[in-house]
Steps between C-alpha positions, in 0.01 A plus 500: 500500500621852418455657843536854366210448250291338772566797730412746227180309423404488872556877536299570191208287624498686826525842332227428242275299731473210270670235286331605172615863515844399626539260208379770254746755632788247499409380147455134595220254542294497821604138551863604498443754774297255702771227460778747602316611815417135590869403454610795706269388785629149466859609510436726804286227655248765602181646358552867393156560356149422621289431185126503474278524191466868544815628667863444564653613829845474650575270791721646776796309352398621154511861624854457636609336174329763288670790684845342452429396138397849404825638638703226322326566167557879535866441582541286193330756281730772638806287436387432148435873436828609655691268264300599196513866584828567312393291198255760358712809557553714187861528384691604198485788259175693447503720195231762491432736215268800537470869431713710741206703639306182578804343670569806711138536607385138552804265510768692686304524825467121525833378356702546819256310715483218245881472471526492886238221517668303220876565517573229242330708228703733284304777325574650164288792402 
């Protein structure tokens, strides 16, 4: 079992209030989400959700697990973003042609801030 996927499925079920909506948001079949949550409960050897035909509620153990799982998933997302952050940074030579009056009036005021934000960009006007 992919514990990370099961954790994500469990959190999504809690946040959406149901297996169907969780599956829709995750882009998987309802049976897949149900299976992941069932396997998670089997692995933990504890019930994390109380299920009825009309509602899903957390058990006390489920609440503890949910709180920790949310933090873990947020940490993983932050780690991924911090690594990918530098991948989409503009860099290289930017050649811009325009009339002088337009450049002085509209472009000059923003160029310095842009170049400070993206120091890997060289500007040629």
